[in-house]
C-alpha positions as CSV (number, residue, x, y, z in Angstrom):
1,X,-0.3,0.0,-0.3
2,X,1.5,3.5,-0.6
3,X,0.9,6.4,1.3
4,X,0.5,9.9,1.1
5,X,2.7,10.9,3.8
6,X,6.0,12.4,3.2
7,X,8.7,11.0,3.3
8,X,7.7,7.7,3.3
9,X,8.4,4.2,2.2
10,X,7.1,4.2,-2.4
11,X,6.3,1.0,-3.6
12,X,7.7,-2.1,-3.2
13,X,10.1,-2.6,-6.3
14,X,8.4,-3.6,-9.7
15,X,5.1,-2.5,-9.0
16,X,3.9,-1.2,-12.2
17,X,-0.1,-0.3,-11.9
18,X,-1.9,2.0,-8.8
19,X,-5.0,1.4,-8.0
20,X,-7.2,3.7,-6.0
21,X,-9.9,1.9,-4.4
22,X,-13.1,3.8,-2.6
23,X,-14.4,2.6,0.5
24,X,-15.0,-1.2,-1.6
25,X,-13.5,-3.9,1.6
26,X,-14.9,-5.9,-1.4
27,X,-12.2,-4.6,-4.2
28,X,-9.3,-6.6,-2.3
29,X,-10.9,-9.6,-3.4
30,X,-11.2,-8.8,-7.0
31,X,-7.6,-7.6,-7.1
32,X,-6.8,-11.6,-6.1
33,X,-7.5,-12.3,-9.5
34,X,-4.5,-10.0,-10.9
35,X,-1.1,-12.4,-11.3
36,X,0.8,-9.0,-10.6
37,X,0.0,-7.2,-7.3
38,X,-0.5,-3.9,-8.0
39,X,0.5,-1.2,-5.8
40,X,-2.9,-0.2,-3.4
41,X,-4.1,3.5,-1.9
42,X,-7.7,3.5,-0.1
43,X,-9.2,6.6,0.1
44,X,-12.4,8.0,1.8
45,X,-15.4,9.0,-1.0
46,X,-15.2,11.9,1.0
47,X,-11.5,12.7,0.4
48,X,-11.7,12.3,-3.4
49,X,-10.8,15.5,-5.2
50,X,-8.8,16.9,-7.9
51,X,-5.8,17.0,-5.6
52,X,-6.1,13.5,-4.5
53,X,-6.3,12.1,-7.7
54,X,-3.3,13.5,-8.8
55,X,-0.9,12.9,-6.6
56,X,-1.6,9.2,-6.3
57,X,-1.7,9.9,-10.4
58,X,-3.8,5.6,-10.1
59,X,-4.5,3.3,-13.1
60,X,-7.6,2.1,-12.3
61,X,-9.8,3.7,-9.1
62,X,-12.3,1.1,-8.7
63,X,-15.3,2.0,-6.2
64,X,-19.1,0.0,-5.3
65,X,-21.6,0.4,-7.0
66,X,-24.0,1.2,-4.2
67,X,-22.4,2.3,-0.5
68,X,-23.5,3.9,2.7
69,X,-23.8,7.7,2.1
70,X,-23.2,7.2,-1.9
71,X,-23.1,5.5,-4.9
72,X,-21.3,4.8,-8.3
73,X,-22.7,8.0,-9.9
74,X,-21.7,9.8,-6.8
75,X,-17.5,8.6,-7.7
76,X,-18.5,9.3,-11.4
77,X,-18.9,13.5,-10.8
78,X,-16.6,14.0,-8.4
79,X,-13.9,11.6,-10.7
80,X,-15.3,13.6,-13.8
81,X,-14.3,17.2,-12.1
82,X,-10.5,16.2,-12.2
83,X,-10.6,16.7,-16.1
84,X,-8.7,13.4,-16.8
85,X,-9.1,9.9,-18.4
86,X,-9.0,7.8,-15.2
87,X,-9.9,3.9,-15.3
88,X,-13.3,3.2,-13.0
89,X,-14.5,0.0,-12.1
90,X,-17.3,0.1,-10.7
91,X,-17.9,-3.6,-8.0
92,X,-21.1,-5.0,-7.4
93,X,-22.6,-8.2,-6.8
94,X,-23.8,-9.9,-9.6
95,X,-27.0,-8.2,-11.7
96,X,-29.9,-9.5,-13.2
97,X,-28.9,-7.2,-16.5
98,X,-24.8,-6.5,-16.2
99,X,-25.1,-4.1,-19.5
100,X,-28.4,-1.9,-19.3
101,X,-26.0,-0.9,-15.8
102,X,-23.2,-0.8,-17.4
103,X,-24.3,1.9,-20.2
104,X,-26.0,3.9,-17.5
105,X,-22.9,4.4,-15.7
106,X,-21.3,5.3,-18.8
107,X,-23.9,8.0,-19.5
108,X,-22.6,9.8,-16.3
109,X,-18.9,9.0,-17.5
110,X,-17.6,12.9,-18.3
111,X,-14.6,11.4,-20.6
112,X,-14.3,8.4,-17.9
113,X,-13.6,4.9,-18.6
114,X,-15.7,2.8,-16.7
115,X,-16.7,-0.7,-16.2
116,X,-18.9,-2.5,-14.3
117,X,-16.7,-5.5,-12.6
118,X,-18.7,-8.4,-10.8
119,X,-17.5,-9.5,-7.6
C-alpha cells in the first residue's frame, strides 16, 4: 500500500500499476484475481478531489456500485471534475441486467472509462 504521507517509502520494486480503492473492502478480493499485485491506495469518498487524484495518479479506480452515503454515480461525478481520463471499475454483485447498468454508468462517465466488474 502506498502512503501519501511525505517521507514514507515508495511502493515495492517492480510495482507497475497503482489502484485507488474508494471505500470498497471487497476490492481486495477482486484484485486477488490479478497475476501481479498493484500498489494500493485507499481513500474515503469524502476525500476524493482533484488534488488527491493528482498525487496518486491511479491507473485504475475501484468503487462500489452502492455504499452507505454515496454510490458509483457520485464517484463518477467527483472523478469527472478532475478533467482527466481515468479508468474506473465499479464493483458489484451479480446483476440480472449487467449491460443495462454498465450503459447507465457510462452515460454519466464525463470522459471516464467505466466498466462494471462483478465480484
